[in-house]
ChimeraX commands (.cxc) that place a marker at each C-alpha (Angstrom):
marker #1 position 69.66,203.64,-19.18 radius 0.5
marker #1 position 71.43,206.24,-21.69 radius 0.5
marker #1 position 73.27,208.93,-20.18 radius 0.5
marker #1 position 73.08,212.54,-21.07 radius 0.5
marker #1 position 76.51,213.87,-23.05 radius 0.5
marker #1 position 77.43,217.45,-22.64 radius 0.5
marker #1 position 79.52,218.91,-25.08 radius 0.5
marker #1 position 81.62,221.66,-23.53 radius 0.5
marker #1 position 83.30,223.78,-26.29 radius 0.5
marker #1 position 85.82,226.48,-25.75 radius 0.5
marker #1 position 85.08,230.19,-25.53 radius 0.5
marker #1 position 86.20,232.40,-27.95 radius 0.5
marker #1 position 88.34,235.50,-26.80 radius 0.5
marker #1 position 85.15,237.86,-27.60 radius 0.5
marker #1 position 82.88,235.64,-25.20 radius 0.5
marker #1 position 85.50,235.84,-21.92 radius 0.5
marker #1 position 84.80,238.57,-19.58 radius 0.5
marker #1 position 87.22,241.60,-19.95 radius 0.5
marker #1 position 90.33,241.39,-17.76 radius 0.5
marker #1 position 90.72,244.01,-15.13 radius 0.5
marker #1 position 93.31,246.57,-15.87 radius 0.5
marker #1 position 96.49,245.73,-13.46 radius 0.5
marker #1 position 96.84,247.83,-10.62 radius 0.5
marker #1 position 99.67,249.91,-10.73 radius 0.5
marker #1 position 102.75,248.76,-8.54 radius 0.5
marker #1 position 103.51,250.93,-6.23 radius 0.5
marker #1 position 107.31,251.60,-5.22 radius 0.5
marker #1 position 108.52,249.16,-2.62 radius 0.5
marker #1 position 109.24,250.53,0.91 radius 0.5
marker #1 position 113.20,250.67,1.56 radius 0.5
marker #1 position 114.16,248.09,4.39 radius 0.5
marker #1 position 116.12,249.07,7.48 radius 0.5
marker #1 position 118.74,246.93,6.76 radius 0.5
marker #1 position 119.17,248.41,3.31 radius 0.5
marker #1 position 119.37,251.84,4.63 radius 0.5
marker #1 position 121.56,251.04,7.56 radius 0.5
marker #1 position 124.16,249.11,5.51 radius 0.5
marker #1 position 124.39,252.25,2.82 radius 0.5
marker #1 position 124.81,254.62,5.57 radius 0.5
marker #1 position 127.60,252.72,7.34 radius 0.5
marker #1 position 129.19,252.45,4.18 radius 0.5
marker #1 position 128.71,256.21,3.74 radius 0.5
marker #1 position 130.16,256.80,6.96 radius 0.5
marker #1 position 133.05,254.69,6.37 radius 0.5
marker #1 position 134.20,255.82,3.05 radius 0.5
marker #1 position 133.86,259.56,4.39 radius 0.5
marker #1 position 136.36,258.65,6.81 radius 0.5
marker #1 position 138.63,256.91,4.37 radius 0.5
marker #1 position 138.86,253.58,6.34 radius 0.5
marker #1 position 138.36,250.10,5.19 radius 0.5
marker #1 position 135.86,247.47,6.15 radius 0.5
marker #1 position 139.11,245.71,8.15 radius 0.5
marker #1 position 139.62,248.79,9.94 radius 0.5
marker #1 position 136.39,249.09,10.99 radius 0.5
marker #1 position 135.59,245.59,11.81 radius 0.5
marker #1 position 138.71,245.24,13.91 radius 0.5
marker #1 position 137.84,248.00,16.19 radius 0.5
marker #1 position 133.96,246.97,16.13 radius 0.5
marker #1 position 135.09,243.33,17.01 radius 0.5
marker #1 position 133.43,241.53,13.79 radius 0.5
marker #1 position 134.97,239.96,10.84 radius 0.5
marker #1 position 135.17,242.26,7.75 radius 0.5
marker #1 position 132.88,239.74,5.73 radius 0.5
marker #1 position 130.44,240.30,8.28 radius 0.5
marker #1 position 130.49,244.01,8.15 radius 0.5
marker #1 position 130.39,243.80,4.10 radius 0.5
marker #1 position 127.26,241.90,4.58 radius 0.5
marker #1 position 125.75,244.28,6.99 radius 0.5
marker #1 position 126.86,247.23,4.51 radius 0.5
marker #1 position 125.18,245.22,1.86 radius 0.5
marker #1 position 121.92,244.84,3.69 radius 0.5
marker #1 position 122.13,241.21,3.68 radius 0.5
marker #1 position 122.31,240.85,7.37 radius 0.5
marker #1 position 119.80,242.05,10.11 radius 0.5
marker #1 position 122.25,243.18,13.12 radius 0.5
marker #1 position 121.36,242.73,16.50 radius 0.5
marker #1 position 121.16,246.65,18.43 radius 0.5
marker #1 position 124.49,245.26,20.08 radius 0.5
marker #1 position 126.51,244.76,16.86 radius 0.5
marker #1 position 125.14,248.18,15.55 radius 0.5
marker #1 position 126.28,249.86,18.35 radius 0.5
marker #1 position 129.59,248.27,18.29 radius 0.5
marker #1 position 129.99,249.52,14.74 radius 0.5
marker #1 position 129.11,252.84,15.39 radius 0.5
marker #1 position 131.41,253.06,18.08 radius 0.5
marker #1 position 134.30,251.84,15.65 radius 0.5
marker #1 position 133.27,254.89,13.53 radius 0.5
marker #1 position 132.85,257.20,16.46 radius 0.5
marker #1 position 129.26,258.32,16.06 radius 0.5
marker #1 position 126.38,258.21,18.08 radius 0.5
marker #1 position 123.88,255.24,17.82 radius 0.5
marker #1 position 120.99,257.95,18.29 radius 0.5
marker #1 position 122.59,260.15,15.61 radius 0.5
marker #1 position 122.94,257.27,12.96 radius 0.5
marker #1 position 119.10,256.00,13.91 radius 0.5
marker #1 position 118.02,259.46,13.37 radius 0.5
marker #1 position 119.84,260.00,10.14 radius 0.5
marker #1 position 117.93,256.78,8.68 radius 0.5
marker #1 position 114.93,257.77,10.06 radius 0.5
marker #1 position 115.32,261.00,8.05 radius 0.5
marker #1 position 116.15,259.03,4.91 radius 0.5
marker #1 position 113.13,256.68,5.30 radius 0.5
marker #1 position 110.79,259.61,5.80 radius 0.5
marker #1 position 112.07,261.62,2.56 radius 0.5
marker #1 position 111.97,258.65,0.44 radius 0.5
marker #1 position 107.99,258.20,1.65 radius 0.5
marker #1 position 107.52,262.13,1.55 radius 0.5
marker #1 position 105.72,262.20,-1.63 radius 0.5
marker #1 position 103.37,259.42,-1.44 radius 0.5
marker #1 position 102.55,259.64,2.72 radius 0.5
marker #1 position 101.02,262.67,5.04 radius 0.5
marker #1 position 104.43,262.53,7.38 radius 0.5
marker #1 position 106.17,265.58,5.42 radius 0.5
marker #1 position 105.48,267.46,8.32 radius 0.5
marker #1 position 107.29,265.42,10.67 radius 0.5
marker #1 position 110.38,267.13,12.38 radius 0.5
marker #1 position 113.78,265.78,13.44 radius 0.5
marker #1 position 112.14,265.84,16.92 radius 0.5
marker #1 position 109.32,264.02,16.08 radius 0.5
marker #1 position 111.39,261.61,14.87 radius 0.5
marker #1 position 113.58,261.48,17.87 radius 0.5
marker #1 position 110.48,260.92,20.20 radius 0.5
marker #1 position 109.56,257.58,18.22 radius 0.5
marker #1 position 112.77,256.52,18.32 radius 0.5
marker link #1:1,2 radius 0.2
marker link #1:2,3 radius 0.2
marker link #1:3,4 radius 0.2
marker link #1:4,5 radius 0.2
marker link #1:5,6 radius 0.2
marker link #1:6,7 radius 0.2
marker link #1:7,8 radius 0.2
marker link #1:8,9 radius 0.2
marker link #1:9,10 radius 0.2
marker link #1:10,11 radius 0.2
marker link #1:11,12 radius 0.2
marker link #1:12,13 radius 0.2
marker link #1:13,14 radius 0.2
marker link #1:14,15 radius 0.2
marker link #1:15,16 radius 0.2
marker link #1:16,17 radius 0.2
marker link #1:17,18 radius 0.2
marker link #1:18,19 radius 0.2
marker link #1:19,20 radius 0.2
marker link #1:20,21 radius 0.2
marker link #1:21,22 radius 0.2
marker link #1:22,23 radius 0.2
marker link #1:23,24 radius 0.2
marker link #1:24,25 radius 0.2
marker link #1:25,26 radius 0.2
marker link #1:26,27 radius 0.2
marker link #1:27,28 radius 0.2
marker link #1:28,29 radius 0.2
marker link #1:29,30 radius 0.2
marker link #1:30,31 radius 0.2
marker link #1:31,32 radius 0.2
marker link #1:32,33 radius 0.2
marker link #1:33,34 radius 0.2
marker link #1:34,35 radius 0.2
marker link #1:35,36 radius 0.2
marker link #1:36,37 radius 0.2
marker link #1:37,38 radius 0.2
marker link #1:38,39 radius 0.2
marker link #1:39,40 radius 0.2
marker link #1:40,41 radius 0.2
marker link #1:41,42 radius 0.2
marker link #1:42,43 radius 0.2
marker link #1:43,44 radius 0.2
marker link #1:44,45 radius 0.2
marker link #1:45,46 radius 0.2
marker link #1:46,47 radius 0.2
marker link #1:47,48 radius 0.2
marker link #1:48,49 radius 0.2
marker link #1:49,50 radius 0.2
marker link #1:50,51 radius 0.2
marker link #1:51,52 radius 0.2
marker link #1:52,53 radius 0.2
marker link #1:53,54 radius 0.2
marker link #1:54,55 radius 0.2
marker link #1:55,56 radius 0.2
marker link #1:56,57 radius 0.2
marker link #1:57,58 radius 0.2
marker link #1:58,59 radius 0.2
marker link #1:59,60 radius 0.2
marker link #1:60,61 radius 0.2
marker link #1:61,62 radius 0.2
marker link #1:62,63 radius 0.2
marker link #1:63,64 radius 0.2
marker link #1:64,65 radius 0.2
marker link #1:65,66 radius 0.2
marker link #1:66,67 radius 0.2
marker link #1:67,68 radius 0.2
marker link #1:68,69 radius 0.2
marker link #1:69,70 radius 0.2
marker link #1:70,71 radius 0.2
marker link #1:71,72 radius 0.2
marker link #1:72,73 radius 0.2
marker link #1:73,74 radius 0.2
marker link #1:74,75 radius 0.2
marker link #1:75,76 radius 0.2
marker link #1:76,77 radius 0.2
marker link #1:77,78 radius 0.2
marker link #1:78,79 radius 0.2
marker link #1:79,80 radius 0.2
marker link #1:80,81 radius 0.2
marker link #1:81,82 radius 0.2
marker link #1:82,83 radius 0.2
marker link #1:83,84 radius 0.2
marker link #1:84,85 radius 0.2
marker link #1:85,86 radius 0.2
marker link #1:86,87 radius 0.2
marker link #1:87,88 radius 0.2
marker link #1:88,89 radius 0.2
marker link #1:89,90 radius 0.2
marker link #1:90,91 radius 0.2
marker link #1:91,92 radius 0.2
marker link #1:92,93 radius 0.2
marker link #1:93,94 radius 0.2
marker link #1:94,95 radius 0.2
marker link #1:95,96 radius 0.2
marker link #1:96,97 radius 0.2
marker link #1:97,98 radius 0.2
marker link #1:98,99 radius 0.2
marker link #1:99,100 radius 0.2
marker link #1:100,101 radius 0.2
marker link #1:101,102 radius 0.2
marker link #1:102,103 radius 0.2
marker link #1:103,104 radius 0.2
marker link #1:104,105 radius 0.2
marker link #1:105,106 radius 0.2
marker link #1:106,107 radius 0.2
marker link #1:107,108 radius 0.2
marker link #1:108,109 radius 0.2
marker link #1:109,110 radius 0.2
marker link #1:110,111 radius 0.2
marker link #1:111,112 radius 0.2
marker link #1:112,113 radius 0.2
marker link #1:113,114 radius 0.2
marker link #1:114,115 radius 0.2
marker link #1:115,116 radius 0.2
marker link #1:116,117 radius 0.2
marker link #1:117,118 radius 0.2
marker link #1:118,119 radius 0.2
marker link #1:119,120 radius 0.2
marker link #1:120,121 radius 0.2
marker link #1:121,122 radius 0.2
marker link #1:122,123 radius 0.2
marker link #1:123,124 radius 0.2
view
């Protein structure tokens, strides 16, 4: 009994289906921990204080505070409250500042442009 032999030849580039154009990459949304770290670092610098000074008052190590400021750690709400207390700012004010920054970063591409500070406060 003879077996049928099928020969497969490679397709030429002209025979291949056209590839769909790549979808444009949309910018990544900033992560909360990055926004938090940036804001905490900014507040510390505005006060002219060192990591060690804030960390001591907050009851955390300078290394841990540094990791929070660099967006490497996802601190608990208790830890954030300790750091904001050491910076002498209200947790709600920090939260509102970050929320407003996130909204501003998204404004060109979303319909949230009409949100006010009170809307953000209600959401928080």
